[in-house]
C-alpha positions as CSV (number, residue, x, y, z in Angstrom):
1,M,10.2,-9.5,-23.3
2,S,10.6,-11.6,-19.8
3,A,12.7,-8.8,-18.3
4,I,10.0,-6.7,-19.1
5,T,7.5,-8.6,-17.7
6,H,9.4,-9.4,-14.4
7,S,10.7,-5.8,-14.3
8,R,6.7,-4.4,-14.4
9,Q,5.6,-7.2,-12.1
10,A,8.8,-6.0,-9.3
11,Q,7.5,-2.3,-9.9
12,A,4.2,-3.4,-9.1
13,A,5.0,-5.9,-6.2
14,Q,7.4,-3.0,-4.6
15,R,4.7,-0.7,-4.7
16,F,2.3,-3.0,-3.2
17,V,5.0,-3.8,-0.2
18,E,5.8,0.1,0.2
19,A,2.0,0.4,0.4
20,T,1.4,-2.4,3.0
21,R,4.2,-0.9,4.9
22,N,2.4,2.6,5.3
23,V,-0.8,1.1,6.5
24,D,1.3,-0.7,9.2
25,H,2.8,2.4,10.0
26,A,0.0,4.8,9.8
27,F,-2.7,1.9,11.8
28,R,0.1,2.4,14.4
29,A,-0.2,5.7,14.8
30,V,-3.8,5.4,15.2
31,R,-4.0,3.1,17.6
32,G,-0.9,4.7,20.0
33,D,0.8,4.1,22.9
34,P,-2.3,3.4,25.4
35,D,-0.1,5.9,28.0
36,D,-0.1,8.9,25.6
37,A,-2.7,11.5,25.8
38,A,-3.2,12.1,22.1
39,S,-5.3,15.1,21.3
40,S,-7.9,14.7,19.0
41,V,-6.1,16.5,16.3
42,E,-3.3,14.1,16.0
43,H,-6.0,11.1,16.7
44,A,-7.4,12.9,13.3
45,A,-4.6,13.2,11.6
46,A,-3.5,10.2,12.0
47,V,-6.6,8.3,11.2
48,A,-6.9,10.8,7.8
49,Q,-3.0,9.2,7.1
50,L,-4.5,5.9,7.7
51,D,-7.1,6.3,4.6
52,R,-4.6,7.7,2.5
53,A,-2.9,4.4,2.5
54,L,-5.4,2.1,2.5
55,D,-6.7,4.2,-0.6
56,E,-2.6,3.7,-1.5
57,L,-2.6,0.0,-1.3
58,A,-5.6,-0.6,-2.7
59,R,-4.5,0.8,-5.8
60,A,-0.9,-0.7,-5.6
61,Q,-2.9,-4.1,-5.4
62,A,-5.1,-3.6,-8.4
63,L,-1.6,-2.2,-10.3
64,F,-0.3,-5.2,-9.5
65,D,-3.2,-7.4,-10.3
66,S,-3.3,-6.0,-13.2
67,V,0.2,-6.6,-14.7
68,V,-0.1,-9.9,-13.3
69,R,-3.3,-10.3,-15.7
70,I,-1.6,-8.6,-18.7
71,D,1.6,-10.1,-18.6
72,A,-0.2,-13.9,-18.3
73,R,-2.4,-12.6,-21.0
74,R,1.0,-12.1,-23.2
75,R,2.4,-16.0,-22.4
76,T,-1.0,-17.4,-23.6
């Protein structure tokens, strides 16, 4: 059971880490380079990407919290 528990936690943690990286990349795209004259269309696309990345991060965090909570209950 321990290997399964760690596997679920590891997968949830990996999803969270990837979601965090995606938020970082999307945030950088929104901020952009001040020297770049990004169009409003590009900026809107970057903002939409950031919104999606933040939503995925929230889902990944909820999944990780749930897996840890369930596994902790099983151990008690």
